[in-house]
DRENNUGU-183536 format. One line per field, with one value per atom (N, C-alpha, C, O): atom name; residue in one letter; x negated, z, y negated. Coordinates in steps of 0.02 Angstrom, whole numbers, plus 32768, in hexadecimal, padded with zeros to 4 digits. Layout:
BEGIN
name	CA/...
resn	A/...
east	X/...
up	Z/...
north	Y/...
This chain:
BEGIN
name	N/CA/C/O/N/CA/C/O/N/CA/C/O/N/CA/C/O/N/CA/C/O/N/CA/C/O/N/CA/C/O/N/CA/C/O/N/CA/C/O/N/CA/C/O/N/CA/C/O/N/CA/C/O/N/CA/C/O/N/CA/C/O/N/CA/C/O/N/CA/C/O/N/CA/C/O/N/CA/C/O/N/CA/C/O/N/CA/C/O/N/CA/C/O/N/CA/C/O/N/CA/C/O/N/CA/C/O/N/CA/C/O/N/CA/C/O/N/CA/C/O/N/CA/C/O/N/CA/C/O/N/CA/C/O/N/CA/C/O/N/CA/C/O/N/CA/C/O/N/CA/C/O/N/CA/C/O/N/CA/C/O/N/CA/C/O/N/CA/C/O/N/CA/C/O/N/CA/C/O/N/CA/C/O/N/CA/C/O/N/CA/C/O/N/CA/C/O/N/CA/C/O/N/CA/C/O/N/CA/C/O/N/CA/C/O/N/CA/C/O/N/CA/C/O/N/CA/C/O/N/CA/C/O/N/CA/C/O/N/CA/C/O/N/CA/C/O/N/CA/C/O/N/CA/C/O/N/CA/C/O/N/CA/C/O/N/CA/C/O/N/CA/C/O/N/CA/C/O/N/CA/C/O
resn	M/M/M/M/P/P/P/P/P/P/P/P/L/L/L/L/I/I/I/I/A/A/A/A/F/F/F/F/A/A/A/A/G/G/G/G/V/V/V/V/L/L/L/L/G/G/G/G/G/G/G/G/L/L/L/L/A/A/A/A/V/V/V/V/V/V/V/V/R/R/R/R/W/W/W/W/A/A/A/A/Y/Y/Y/Y/R/R/R/R/T/T/T/T/A/A/A/A/I/I/I/I/Q/Q/Q/Q/I/I/I/I/N/N/N/N/R/R/R/R/E/E/E/E/L/L/L/L/E/E/E/E/E/E/E/E/A/A/A/A/R/R/R/R/L/L/L/L/A/A/A/A/R/R/R/R/G/G/G/G/A/A/A/A/E/E/E/E/A/A/A/A/A/A/A/A/R/R/R/R/S/S/S/S/S/S/S/S/E/E/E/E/I/I/I/I/K/K/K/K/T/T/T/T/L/L/L/L/R/R/R/R/R/R/R/R/D/D/D/D/P/P/P/P/V/V/V/V/T/T/T/T/G/G/G/G/A/A/A/A/Y/Y/Y/Y/R/R/R/R/P/P/P/P/G/G/G/G
east	9EF5/9ECF/9EEB/9EEE/9EFF/9F19/9F55/9F5A/9F85/9FBD/9FA5/9FC1/9F70/9F56/9F37/9F3F/9F15/9EF8/9F2E/9F28/9F63/9F9B/9FBD/9FCE/9FC6/9FE5/9FBA/9FD4/9F79/9F4B/9F4D/9F4A/9F52/9F58/9F97/9F96/9FCF/A00E/A00A/A020/9FED/9FE5/9FB9/9FC8/9F83/9F57/9F7A/9F72/9FA2/9FC8/9FFA/A003/A01B/A04C/A028/A043/9FED/9FC7/9FB4/9FB8/9FA1/9F8F/9FCC/9FC7/A005/A042/A057/A06B/A052/A064/A036/A04D/9FF5/9FC5/9FD3/9FD1/9FE1/9FEF/A02F/A032/A062/A0A1/A096/A0AD/A073/A066/A03C/A047/A00C/9FE2/A00C/A003/A038/A063/A091/A09B/A0AC/A0D8/A0B0/A0C8/A074/A04A/A038/A03A/A026/A013/A04F/A049/A08A/A0C6/A0D7/A0ED/A0CD/A0D9/A0AA/A0C0/A06A/A039/A049/A042/A05E/A070/A0AD/A0B1/A0DE/A119/A107/A122/A0DB/A0C5/A0A1/A0AC/A078/A054/A085/A07D/A0B8/A0E9/A110/A11D/A123/A148/A11D/A135/A0DD/A0B0/A0A7/A0A4/A0A4/A09D/A0DC/A0D8/A116/A155/A157/A16F/A13E/A13D/A10C/A118/A0D5/A0A4/A0C2/A0B4/A0E9/A109/A13B/A144/A15D/A18C/A168/A180/A12D/A105/A0EA/A0E1/A0DE/A0C2/A0F5/A0E3/A135/A168/A161/A17B/A13D/A132/A0FA/A0F3/A0D3/A09B/A0B7/A0E1/A09E/A0B5/A09A/A062/A0C2/A0AD/A089/A092/A062/A03F/A06B/A08B/A06B/A091/A060/A032/A06D/A041/A052/A08C/A01E/A025/A029/9FFA/A061/A068/A036/A027/A01C/9FEE/9FA8/9F8A/9F8F/9F4A/9F46/9F12/9F7D/9F7C/9F60/9F5B/9F4C/9F30/9F6A/9FA0/9F5D/9F8E/9F84/9F4C/9FBA/9FB8/9FF0/A023/9FE5/A01B/A059/A055/A091/A0CD/A106/A13E
up	7E6F/7E36/7DF4/7DC5/7DED/7DAC/7D92/7D55/7DBD/7DA1/7D82/7D50/7D9F/7D83/7D3E/7D11/7D36/7CF5/7CC1/7C88/7CD6/7CA9/7C94/7C59/7CC4/7CB4/7C83/7C55/7C8E/7C61/7C1B/7BE9/7C18/7BD7/7BB3/7B76/7BD7/7BB8/7B9E/7B66/7BC6/7BAE/7B70/7B41/7B70/7B36/7AF9/7AC2/7B03/7ACB/7AAF/7A72/7ADB/7AC4/7A9D/7A6B/7AB2/7A8F/7A49/7A19/7A43/7A02/79D4/7999/79F0/79C7/79B0/7976/79DC/79C9/7991/7961/7998/7965/7922/78EE/7923/78E6/78C5/7888/78EC/78D1/78AE/7876/78D1/78B3/7874/7844/7874/7839/77FF/77C6/780C/77D8/77BB/777E/77E5/77CD/77A1/776C/77B6/778F/774B/7718/774A/770B/76DD/76A1/76F7/76CD/76B1/7678/76D9/76C1/7687/7654/768E/7659/761A/75E2/7622/75E8/75C4/7587/75EB/75CC/75A5/756F/75C1/759D/755C/7529/755F/7522/74EE/74B2/7505/74D7/74B6/7479/74DC/74C0/7490/745D/749F/7473/7431/73FC/7435/73F7/73CD/738F/73ED/73C8/73A6/736D/73C7/73A9/736E/733C/7376/733F/7303/72CA/730E/72D8/72B4/7277/72D9/72BA/728C/7257/72A2/7278/723B/7206/723F/7207/71CF/7196/71DE/71A9/7179/7141/718D/7161/712F/70FE/713A/710F/70CF/70D2/7097/7058/7051/7066/7033/7027/6FE4/6FB9/6FDD/6F9E/6F6F/6F83/6F32/6EFE/6EC6/6EB6/6EAA/6E75/6E33/6E1E/6E12/6DD0/6D9E/6D99/6D79/6D4B/6D11/6CF6/6CFF/6CC8/6CDD/6CBD/6D13/6D27/6D5C/6D64/6D7F/6DB5/6DF6/6E27/6DF6/6E33/6E60/6E48/6EA0/6ECF/6EDA/6EE5/6ED6/6EDD/6F0D/6F14/6F2F/6F5A/6F31/6EFB/6F4C/6F25/6F4F/6F37
north	4634/461B/4636/460F/4675/468D/4667/465C/4651/462A/45E8/45D1/45CB/458D/4599/4570/45D2/45E3/45F0/45DC/4612/4620/45DE/45D6/45B1/4571/4548/4529/4549/4526/4546/4522/4587/45AA/4597/458D/4592/457E/4537/4529/450A/44C5/44C1/449D/44E7/44E8/4504/44EA/4538/4555/4524/4520/4500/44CD/4496/447D/4483/444F/4468/4441/44A7/44C2/44C6/44B6/44DB/44DE/4499/4491/4467/4423/440A/43EC/4416/4401/4423/4403/4464/4489/4470/446A/4460/4447/4404/43F9/43D6/4394/439A/4375/43C6/43D1/43EB/43D5/441A/4436/4400/43FE/43D6/439F/4370/435C/435F/4331/434F/432D/438F/43AF/43B2/43A5/43C3/43C5/4381/437B/434C/4308/42F7/42DB/4309/42FB/4323/4309/4361/438A/436E/436F/4356/4338/42F9/42EE/42D0/4294/42A6/4286/42D9/42EF/430A/42FE/432F/434A/4312/4314/42DF/42A6/427E/4266/4277/4253/4278/4259/42BB/42E2/42DC/42DB/42D8/42CE/428B/4286/4257/4215/4214/41F3/4238/423B/425F/424C/4293/42B7/428A/428F/425F/4231/4200/41EF/41EA/41BC/41E0/41C1/4220/4244/424C/425C/4241/4245/420A/420D/41D5/419C/41AA/4185/41DE/41EE/420F/423B/41F8/4215/425C/426B/4287/42CB/42D0/42A5/4303/430E/4337/4367/4322/4347/435A/4335/4393/43AB/438A/4388/4370/4353/438D/43B4/4393/43CC/43CC/4401/4392/438E/43A4/43CF/4388/4397/43CD/43EC/43D9/440B/43F0/4414/43B1/4393/437B/436C/4377/435F/4315/42FE/42EF/42A7/4291/42B3/4257/423E/4231/4215/4244/423A/4234/422B
């Protein structure tokens, strides 16, 4: 009976390792997509006009 318990433990351990590996791959894929989306958003933000200080009034205006 003990060899059967050991074999079942090994199979259970392999199942846990497989699940953890697949989860890690999925999380890394999602993080990479988020990183690429943030990079695309930064590229679009270059189209936004920056604020420049008006020397007369001291107020900041799009320029």
